[in-house]
C-alpha positions as CSV (number, residue, x, y, z in Angstrom):
1,X,0.1,0.0,-0.1
2,X,1.3,3.5,-0.8
3,X,1.7,6.1,1.8
4,X,-1.8,7.4,1.2
5,X,-5.3,5.8,0.9
6,X,-8.6,7.5,0.4
7,X,-11.8,6.8,2.2
8,X,-15.4,8.0,1.4
9,X,-16.9,10.3,3.9
10,X,-19.5,8.6,5.9
11,X,-22.7,9.6,7.9
12,X,-20.8,8.7,11.1
13,X,-21.3,10.5,14.5
14,X,-18.2,12.5,14.0
15,X,-19.1,13.6,10.5
16,X,-22.8,14.4,11.2
17,X,-24.2,14.9,14.5
18,X,-20.9,15.4,16.3
19,X,-19.7,18.0,13.9
20,X,-22.2,20.5,15.2
21,X,-21.8,23.2,12.4
22,X,-18.3,22.1,11.7
23,X,-18.6,19.8,9.2
24,X,-13.5,3.0,26.6
25,X,-11.9,2.6,29.7
26,X,-15.6,2.2,30.8
27,X,-17.9,4.9,32.0
28,X,-21.1,3.7,33.7
29,X,-24.1,5.1,31.7
30,X,-25.8,5.5,35.0
31,X,-23.7,8.5,35.7
32,X,-24.7,10.4,32.6
33,X,-26.2,13.4,34.8
34,X,-22.7,14.3,35.5
35,X,-21.7,13.9,31.8
36,X,-24.6,16.3,30.8
37,X,-23.4,18.9,33.3
38,X,-19.9,18.6,31.7
39,X,-21.3,18.7,28.3
40,X,-23.2,22.1,29.0
41,X,-20.8,23.8,31.3
42,X,-18.8,26.9,30.3
43,X,-21.8,28.0,28.0
44,X,-21.5,31.5,29.4
45,X,-18.0,31.7,28.0
46,X,-16.6,33.0,31.2
47,X,-13.5,30.7,31.0
48,X,-13.1,31.1,27.3
49,X,-9.5,31.1,26.3
50,X,-7.5,30.7,23.2
51,X,-4.2,29.7,24.9
52,X,-2.7,26.3,24.1
53,X,-2.0,23.7,26.7
54,X,0.7,24.6,29.0
55,X,4.0,23.4,28.0
56,X,2.7,22.4,24.5
57,X,5.0,23.2,21.5
58,X,2.4,22.9,18.9
59,X,0.5,22.6,16.8
60,X,2.0,25.5,15.0
61,X,1.0,28.4,12.7
62,X,2.5,28.7,9.2
63,X,4.1,31.9,10.4
64,X,5.8,30.1,13.1
65,X,7.7,27.8,10.6
66,X,10.8,29.1,8.7
67,X,11.9,25.6,7.1
68,X,9.1,23.7,5.6
69,X,11.4,21.0,4.1
70,X,10.5,18.5,6.7
71,X,6.8,18.6,6.1
72,X,4.2,17.2,3.8
73,X,2.0,20.0,2.5
74,X,-1.7,18.9,2.4
75,X,-2.9,22.6,1.8
76,X,-4.3,23.9,5.2
77,X,-2.6,21.1,7.1
78,X,1.1,20.2,7.0
79,X,2.3,17.0,8.7
80,X,5.8,15.7,9.6
81,X,6.3,12.1,9.0
82,X,7.3,9.6,11.5
83,X,8.3,6.0,11.4
84,X,5.5,3.5,10.7
85,X,3.0,6.2,10.1
86,X,0.2,5.8,7.3
87,X,-2.0,8.7,6.1
88,X,-5.5,8.3,4.9
89,X,-7.4,11.0,3.2
90,X,-11.2,11.2,3.6
91,X,-12.9,12.4,0.4
92,X,-16.5,13.7,-0.1
93,X,-16.8,12.1,-3.5
94,X,-20.0,14.0,-4.3
95,X,-18.2,17.3,-3.9
96,X,-14.8,16.0,-4.7
97,X,-13.5,17.7,-1.6
98,X,-10.8,16.3,0.8
99,X,-12.5,16.7,4.3
100,X,-10.0,15.4,6.7
101,X,-6.5,13.5,7.0
102,X,-6.2,10.6,9.4
103,X,-2.7,9.5,10.6
104,X,-2.5,5.8,11.5
105,X,0.1,4.6,13.9
106,X,0.1,0.8,14.9
107,X,-3.4,0.3,16.5
108,X,-4.0,4.1,17.2
109,X,-5.3,6.9,14.7
110,X,-5.8,10.6,14.9
111,X,-8.1,12.4,12.3
112,X,-7.2,16.1,11.8
113,X,-9.5,18.7,10.5
114,X,-8.8,22.6,10.4
115,X,-11.5,25.2,10.3
116,X,-11.6,29.1,10.0
117,X,-12.0,30.9,13.5
118,X,-12.7,34.2,14.6
119,X,-9.8,36.6,14.9
120,X,-10.8,37.7,18.4
121,X,-11.9,34.4,20.4
122,X,-11.6,30.9,20.2
123,X,-14.3,28.5,19.4
124,X,-13.3,25.2,21.1
125,X,-15.3,25.6,24.2
126,X,-18.5,26.0,22.3
127,X,-17.7,23.2,19.9
128,X,-16.6,20.9,22.8
129,X,-20.0,21.5,24.5
130,X,-21.8,20.9,21.2
131,X,-20.0,17.6,20.6
132,X,-20.6,16.5,24.2
133,X,-24.3,17.2,24.0
134,X,-24.6,15.4,20.6
135,X,-23.0,12.2,21.9
136,X,-25.0,12.2,25.2
137,X,-28.2,12.5,23.1
138,X,-27.1,9.5,20.9
139,X,-26.9,7.4,24.1
140,X,-23.1,7.8,24.6
141,X,-21.0,9.3,27.3
142,X,-18.7,12.5,27.3
143,X,-16.5,13.7,30.0
144,X,-14.2,16.9,30.0
145,X,-10.7,16.1,31.0
146,X,-7.5,18.2,31.1
147,X,-4.7,16.8,28.8
148,X,-1.5,17.9,27.1
149,X,-3.3,20.3,24.8
150,X,-5.9,21.7,27.4
151,X,-9.3,20.8,28.1
152,X,-10.4,17.8,25.8
153,X,-13.3,15.5,25.6
154,X,-13.4,11.7,26.3
155,X,-16.2,10.1,24.8
156,X,-17.7,6.5,24.4
157,X,-20.4,5.8,21.7
158,X,-22.5,2.6,22.2
159,X,-22.5,0.0,19.5
160,X,-23.6,-3.5,19.1
161,X,-20.8,-6.3,18.7
162,X,-21.3,-9.4,16.6
163,X,-22.9,-11.2,19.6
164,X,-25.4,-8.4,20.1
165,X,-23.8,-7.1,23.3
166,X,-23.6,-3.4,23.9
167,X,-19.9,-2.2,23.7
168,X,-18.6,1.4,24.0
169,X,-16.1,2.8,21.6
170,X,-13.6,5.3,23.0
171,X,-12.6,8.5,21.2
172,X,-10.8,11.6,22.5
173,X,-11.7,14.9,20.9
174,X,-8.8,17.5,21.2
175,X,-9.3,21.1,20.1
176,X,-6.7,23.8,19.6
177,X,-7.5,27.4,19.1
178,X,-4.9,29.1,16.9
179,X,-4.7,32.6,15.1
180,X,-7.8,32.7,12.9
181,X,-7.9,28.8,12.8
182,X,-9.3,25.9,15.0
183,X,-7.7,22.4,14.7
184,X,-9.9,19.4,15.7
185,X,-8.0,16.1,16.4
186,X,-10.0,12.9,17.1
187,X,-7.9,10.2,18.6
188,X,-9.1,6.6,18.4
189,X,-7.9,3.1,18.9
190,X,-5.3,2.3,21.7
191,X,-4.3,5.9,22.1
192,X,-7.8,6.8,23.1
193,X,-7.4,4.9,26.4
194,X,-3.8,4.1,26.9
195,X,-1.2,6.8,27.6
196,X,1.8,4.7,26.5
197,X,0.0,4.3,23.1
198,X,-0.9,8.0,22.9
199,X,2.6,9.6,22.7
200,X,3.2,8.9,19.1
201,X,-0.3,10.4,18.1
202,X,0.3,13.5,20.4
203,X,3.7,13.9,18.4
204,X,1.6,14.1,15.2
205,X,-0.7,16.8,16.7
206,X,2.3,18.7,18.3
207,X,4.1,18.9,14.9
208,X,1.1,19.7,12.8
209,X,1.3,23.0,11.1
210,X,-1.8,25.0,10.0
211,X,-1.7,27.2,6.9
212,X,-4.7,29.5,7.4
213,X,-4.3,31.6,4.3
214,X,-5.3,35.2,3.9
215,X,-8.8,34.6,2.3
216,X,-11.8,35.7,4.4
217,X,-13.9,32.7,5.4
218,X,-16.7,32.4,7.9
219,X,-16.1,30.9,11.2
220,X,-16.1,27.1,11.4
221,X,-15.8,26.7,7.6
222,X,-13.6,23.7,6.6
223,X,-10.0,24.9,5.4
224,X,-9.1,23.5,2.0
225,X,-6.9,20.3,1.9
226,X,-5.5,18.9,-1.2
227,X,-3.2,15.9,-2.5
228,X,0.5,16.5,-2.0
229,X,2.7,16.7,-5.0
230,X,4.6,13.7,-6.1
231,X,7.9,14.9,-4.7
232,X,6.3,15.6,-1.3
233,X,4.5,12.2,-1.0
234,X,7.8,10.4,-2.0
235,X,9.8,12.3,0.7
236,X,7.3,11.6,3.4
237,X,7.3,7.9,2.2
238,X,11.1,7.9,2.9
239,X,11.0,9.8,6.1
240,X,8.3,7.7,7.5
241,X,10.3,4.5,6.7
242,X,7.5,2.1,5.8
243,X,3.9,2.9,5.7
244,X,1.4,0.8,7.4
245,X,1.1,-2.7,5.8
246,X,-2.1,-3.5,3.6
247,X,-4.8,-4.7,5.7
248,X,-3.8,-2.8,8.7
249,X,-6.3,-1.2,11.2
250,X,-8.7,1.3,9.7
251,X,-9.3,3.3,12.8
252,X,-11.6,6.1,11.8
253,X,-13.3,7.7,14.9
254,X,-15.9,5.4,16.2
255,X,-15.2,2.4,13.8
256,X,-14.2,-0.8,15.4
257,X,-11.2,-0.6,18.0
258,X,-10.9,-1.1,21.7
259,X,-14.1,-1.9,23.3
260,X,-15.8,-1.9,26.8
261,X,-18.6,-4.2,27.2
262,X,-21.6,-3.3,29.2
263,X,-22.6,-6.1,31.5
264,X,-26.4,-6.1,32.2
């Protein structure tokens, strides 16, 4: 398999209800009252902030990068390759638009999407609340936690396994407010619940560069992505050593990965 593979955009929770105008270590569903409180707190914007997580070096704005030779240019998102990483582009075939890029590393994945944002304030708090409310309304759970990149959302979506049991699929929503842009990263697979597996995924987020461009765009509009040129793809293939093997895990958010079985 080459460095890139393409996937059709689907009506998944992250692409439809969860997007909210943007495009399972096991939580007891009986505790959802607390989850709803977490989902709807901060709605007055009193603790709104655009600062990145303390001690975090990225993601970066294009203006902060002098040498772009180490990056694969996908338009609004630039990525730095690492060993064993495979990139998958999500394509809306009806509109012929690339809607996101997913980096797969082992049994973990992170989906990245960049959006336009207001110049004067961040959007992550509002978006986080909307995502949490959508997931809770769909029967899942959502909990606000503080991670490396600031406050993030740990979610679990109920699904039926082949035996008909209810399992909960974990995913972490990470949001970063930058200068006139917002980056959403959805971590799935092992990295969603295992700190040791999360480091490689966090490195992808830390080293991501956002090229907002100068074009005026309404807040929350998806920043355009494109296929890299042939030279860039070949360079990333070499720097990443070997891409993931064919038939490796296809870990888009909320697709099959680590599961938590609800025992009734």
